[in-house]
C-alpha positions as CSV (number, residue, x, y, z in Angstrom):
1,M,13.8,-0.6,-1.6
2,F,10.4,-1.3,-0.3
3,K,10.5,1.6,2.2
4,I,11.0,4.0,-0.7
5,L,8.3,2.3,-2.8
6,A,5.9,2.6,0.1
7,K,6.6,6.3,0.3
8,I,5.9,6.7,-3.4
9,N,2.7,4.7,-3.1
10,R,1.5,7.1,-0.4
11,W,2.0,10.1,-2.7
12,L,0.7,8.6,-5.9
13,L,-2.0,6.1,-5.0
14,P,-5.4,7.0,-3.5
15,S,-6.2,6.3,0.1
16,Y,-9.3,4.3,0.2
17,T,-9.4,4.4,4.0
18,R,-10.0,8.1,4.0
19,Q,-12.7,7.7,1.3
20,Q,-14.3,4.9,3.5
21,L,-14.5,2.5,0.6
22,D,-16.7,-0.6,1.1
23,L,-14.5,-3.5,-0.1
24,S,-17.7,-5.5,-1.2
25,K,-18.4,-2.6,-3.7
26,A,-14.8,-2.0,-4.8
27,T,-13.9,-2.5,-8.5
28,K,-11.2,-4.9,-9.6
29,L,-8.8,-1.9,-10.1
30,Q,-9.4,-0.7,-6.5
31,K,-8.9,-4.1,-5.2
32,A,-5.6,-4.5,-7.2
33,I,-4.4,-1.1,-5.8
34,I,-5.3,-2.2,-2.2
35,A,-3.4,-5.5,-2.7
36,W,-0.4,-3.8,-4.1
37,K,-0.2,-1.3,-1.2
38,Y,-0.6,-4.2,1.3
39,F,2.2,-6.1,-0.4
40,V,4.6,-3.2,-0.3
41,T,3.7,-2.1,3.1
42,T,4.2,-5.6,4.7
43,R,7.6,-5.9,2.9
44,A,8.7,-2.5,4.0
45,L,7.8,-3.2,7.6
46,G,9.6,-6.5,7.5
47,Q,12.7,-5.1,6.1
48,K,15.6,-4.8,8.4
49,T,17.6,-1.5,8.5
50,S,21.3,-1.6,7.5
51,G,22.2,-0.6,11.1
52,E,20.9,-3.8,12.6
């Protein structure tokens, strides 16, 4: 589930790395988006595939 959600995030949510966003100047919404993407990405990477 998290792998699919991570792919959706890549399409829908902005990439602040490409925009070179300074975290000290980020708004609360931008920080919330960063936190959400981090949460989903770490869960997707930790998820085991059905074949293992």
